[in-house]
Each structure stands twice: as structure tokens, then as C-alpha cells.
N, C-alpha and C positions, 0 to 999 in steps of 0.2 A: 276576921275573927277565926281562930284556929279550933279544930275540934279537939277538945281535951278527952283524955280516957274516961273520965266521969261522965261526959256528955255523950259519948259513944255508948257506954254501959247503959245509960237511961234509955236511948233509942232502941238498943237491942232488947232490953227489958219490954218496953212499950209494943214492940213487934211481936215478941213471943207471947205476951198476954193477948193481944189481938188475934193471933193465930189459933191459940187454944180457945178462945172464945167462940170464933167462927166454927172451928172443927167440932167443938162440943155440941153447939147448937144444932149443927147440920146432922151429926150423929144422933141426937136425941130425936129430931124431927123424923128422920127416915126410920129409926127404930121404932118409933111410936106407929108410924104408917104400917110398917111390916107386922107389928104385934096386933094391931086392930084388925088388920086384913086376915091374918092367920087365925085370930080367935072367932072372927065372924065367917070364916070360911070363903071369903070373897077373893078374887084373883088381884091382889094388891100390886103384883108385878106390872101390870098394865097401867096402874095409876101414875107410875114413874116414867119419864121419857127414857127411851132406850135406844140403842144402836140398831136401826133398820128392822125393828119388830122380831128380834131374835128370841127363840124359845128358851135358850139355856144360857147360864152365865158365861160359859166359855165361847159360845157363839157370839155373844154380845161384845166380849173382850175382843175376840178376833176381828169382828167387824170395825170396832173403834180403832184398832192397831191399823188395820188397812186404810181406814179413812185418813188417819193422821199421816201415815207414810206417803200417801198419795198427795197430800197437801205439802209436804216438805221436799218432795223430789222435784 
């Protein structure tokens, strides 16, 4: 059975819909956690898993990059 252009377009559309569904659900979930934590004055960043307990966003990104680079080398 050969892949027709119509079959390929349907697969691409299905993958696109799946991606946006997962992305939007994750975005809404994390935004809700951040909003509730900010409005109640709780330290919401500690509720989410982070890289090596970093205190800043840049520190977390740097730790994540170093972790990934050490895995690939």
C-alpha cells in the first residue's frame, strides 16, 4: 500500500492537532498553578520539579543545559 498525498496530509493534521492539544493543556495547567500560587502568596515554584533546586530561572536553565550536555558527550 502506497502513501498517497491525501493520507500523508491527514497524518500531518492529526499530529498537529495532538501537539496543540497537549501543549495547550500543559500551558493551562502550569499557568493555573502559577496564578493560584501568586494570588495566595505561596511559593509555587517549589511545587514544580526543577533542575537541582535552583533559585532563579536562568540558574535552572543553565543546570538543565549542563545536565543534557553531560548526557550527550
